[in-house]
N, C-alpha and C positions, 0 to 999 in steps of 0.2 A: 751314758749319753744323757745330757740334760734335756728337759722339755723346751718348748719354744715359747716366746713371749706371746701373751694375748695381745690382740689389737682391739682395744675396747675403750669406750668413753661413755659419758652419761647421755641418756636419751637417744640412743641409736635407733635408726629405723628398723634394722634387722641385725640380730646377733646370731651368727651361724655357729652351731655347736657340733663338733665332730666327736668321734670316739676318742682318738688320741693321735699324736703325730706319727707319720711314717718314719722309718729310719732316715730317709732322704730329707724329710722336713726337719728332723732333728739335726742333721748335718748342716743344712743350709740356713736353718733358722726361719724358714718361711712355711706358711700354711699351704697344704695341698700341693706340695712340690713334686710328688711322684709323677713322672710323665704319663703313666697309665691312669692316673686319676683325672677324671673328666670335669672336675669342679669348675674350672675357669671357662671351659666351653659351655657348660650348662648355664652359667650366669649370663654369658653373652647371648646365646641362642634363645634363652627364655625372656630376654629383654631387661634383665636386672641391671646390666651394664651396657653402655653404648659402644664399647669396644671390647675386643678379646684381650684380657689382661694376662700378663705373665705372672707366675707365682711370686716373683721377686717384688711385685707391685702391691702385695697384700696390704701393707700399712697405708698405702695411698687411698684405699677404699674407705678409710675412716671418714674422709672428707665427703664421701657420697652417703654416709650414714650407715655403713656396713662394718660390723666388727666380727672378730674371730676368736674362738676359744675351743677348748676340748673338755670333755668330762673327765678324762685322765690325761695328765701332762707328760707321762713317760713315753718316749718313742718306742715302738715295737715293730716287728716285721708284719704282724697282723693283730687284729683285735682279740683273737683267741688267746693271746698271751697276757691279757689284762686280768688281774686277780680280783676276787670279790672285795677284798679290802680296799683296793685302789678305786673300784667303782663306788664303794660306800663313801670314802673320803672325798672323791671327786664330785659326787652328787651333792654332798653338804657344801663344798666350796662353790659349786655352780649355783646353787640356790642363793647363797650369800651374794654372789656377783650379780645375779638377776635382780635381787631386791635392791642392791646398792646402785647399780647403773641404770635400772629402769628402761630397758629397750622396749620399743613398741611391740616388736615381734621377735620371738625366739624360734629360729628355724633349726630343727634337729636334723642333721644330715645322716639319716638312717633311722629306721624304726627301732633298732636295737639301742641306739643312743637314747631315744625318748623313753623306752621301756626301763632302762637303767635309771633314768632321771625321775620318771613319774611313779615307778613301781607298779604300773598298770600292765596287765598281761595282754591287752588288746589295744590297738589304735588303728586309725585309718589314715590314708594319705591326706594331707591338707590340714585345715584348721581343726583343732581338737575341741570337743564340746565344752570342756571345762579346763581352763588353764590352771597351772599349779600356783602361780603368783598372780594375785589380782592386779589388773591394769596392764597385763602383758598377754599377748596372744601366742599360744603354742601352735606351731606349724610343723608337721612331720613331712619330710621329703625323703626320697630315696637316697641312699648313699651314692656318692659320685665315684666310688672305687671302680676300677676297671674289672674287678671280680664280680660285680653285680651283673646278673644275667638279664635284667630288664632292658628293653630296647631303648635306645637313646631318645627317640621321639616321645615315648611314654614318660620318660624322666623329665624331659623338657616341658611337656604339657603340665606336669604337676608343679614344676618350678614357675611356669607361667601364671599359675594361680597365685603363687607368692608375689609375683610382679604386680598383679592386679590388686592384691591385698595391700601391698606396700603403697601403691598409688593412692589408696583411700586415706592414708595417713599424711600424704604430702599435698593433697590438693582438693 
């Protein structure tokens, strides 16, 4: 199964970076397509989007300044199936994308994604003290996977901090 296309352009307000596509995302060609994934609800309830989007509308969010990519492009049943080699190659590709496209904020959808990208062993939720790429803010948010045991209210609160941060770049 092939990966899914990035939705990315220059100077995005936020570039969301996931682990890799789910099998359903690979089949549909859309980001966060698994019905158990809470990504689209989180964006809406945190105030990042004015309406609740369907996964099939992912490309439309480019006009709002939001883009999507993954550290690994190969769809899998879960992130545990990703190899060290795939992470290494994906990290190198992701760094090139961020340097080239220059998003204002890179939101890592999961601490594990950020750790694979940054090679740091520790991180906190929210803005990171030092970004990997100068001129870009690194923001770590909880994974939106339905497997995450964090309460939805806690996840939305962290994403609300992203909403406030993004507002600083627009106005």
